[in-house]
C-alpha positions, 0 to 999 in steps of 0.5 A: 067855656059853656056847653050846648046840647040838643035833639032834633026829630028828622022824621017829623015833629014828635015831642022831645023825649021826657028828661032827655035834655036835662040829662044831656045838660047835667052831663056837661054841668062842668062847662057851665056851672052858672045856669042852665036853659032850655028850648022845647018845641015840636021836634026841636030841643036845645039845652045850654049850660052857661059860664057867664063872661059877658052880660052876667045878669041878662045872658041866660040862653036860649036867646031870641030875636025881637019876635021870637022867631029865631033862637040860639044856644051858644058856646064861645065868645064874639070878640068884636061884640060892641062894634057889631051890635052898634052896626046892627042897631043902626040897621034897626035891630033891637037888643034886649041883653048885654050879652054877645050871644044876642048878636047871632039871631040878629046876624041871622035875620040880616044875612042868613047863612052869610052871617058867618062872615060877620062872626069873629071869635070862637064858637059852637052854636045851634040856631032854630029858625021857626019861620024857615023851619031849619036848624043850623049847627056850626063851629068856628073857623079854627075849631076852638070850640068843640061840637059832636053830632050823631044820627040815631033811629029810635021809636020808629023814626030818626033823631039827630043829637048834638053836644059840646062833649060826647058824654052828653050824647051818651047821657041821652040814652040813645047813643051807646058807647061803642068804639070806633077803630078809626078814632082810636087809630088816630089817638095812638098815631097822632095823639089827637082826633082831627075828625070827623071820625071820633073814638065813638061809633056813629059819632062825628066831630063837626069840622072847623069852618063848617056847619050843618044845615038841617031842613025840617020843612022836608020829610024826611029832613035834609041834613047837609054839611056845608063849609063856610071857610077854609084856611088857604096856604100859598103854594111854594114860591108864591109866598108874599114876604113883603117888600118893606120889612118895617111895614111887615113888622108894624102890620104884624104888631097891629094885628097881634095887639088888636087880637089880644086886646079884643080877647081881654073884653069881659065882665069878669076878671081875666087871667092868663096861663103862662107856660114860660114858652114864647107864645104865652109869654108874649101874649101875657106881656102884651095883655099887661101892656094893654091893660096898664097893669099886671095880669095874674098868671097860672103855671103848671109845674111838671115835676120832672127836670126835663119838663119843668118850665117854672123858672122861665115862667117866673122870669116873665112874671117878674118882668110884667110885675105879676104874682104867679100861681104855680100848681105842681103836678107829678106822678102821684097827681096823674095816677090819682086822677087818671080816670077823671083825665080820661073822662075829660079828654074823651079820647081827644 
């Protein structure tokens, strides 16, 4: 998990307000405690808080292409980084780091907005193309990584602000914390906020499989929401159930194994949350099989007889030979940390 934030002048190329990027980045230090990084150009400012997973020594953001005409700040992980890097190098691109973030400026050079077809993973990103004078804000296909944005009139012009969490927008000093009844209604009806409305007035949640194209070559700047991917479900009766059951199962095993294997790539230790349910149990067992060694597991023990899944998690841990870490949580822990919980959830 990392965090990104930024501010863009939609009315021209005014200097970025003093200390605004630092305040926004400091508000999400918990997302990236390892280091921070900033980009400041006339009318464009990016910030990054980094949690190092790949390319620990040389992945400081923003990351540029060879001639420093394209810059990126990014939260996420691109799972097929080694393969895509090799393909890009074969096409003449030169890499300066060992970090998956660097794929993005090179993919942009190669494909522009077609790059999303080549991004396999989870991400929220901000890209600045100096030559084309445009900014791209994008979110992964399924919306695993969050990204919020808002437009604000300040100082005789309009600014667009974005961040991984709403608290970074509030820290800018430009975004007041006013409620949006649409978001609050969704919280109490669905126990989630699917977006684009949020619990904060004027703040939007960028949708999965979507990006903002911000053309700064026009005055005022043009901001367009564009969709690059949308999940497609077959109509009833049109499902392809497969004529050969064994082939379907073998293909599922191949895809599932490949997905878990790609997510085990990291330059730091990999562990797994284990609830004792089917999903996490299968993932952790498969990860242990791929690695050839038990993977450490963490389980939250809810102190309520109907919600405690510790015994099921222990069965799985013993099966794969792992030593589980169990964290008990009861009424006292919830009551004592409730303000922190609300702050972390932001109405999500």
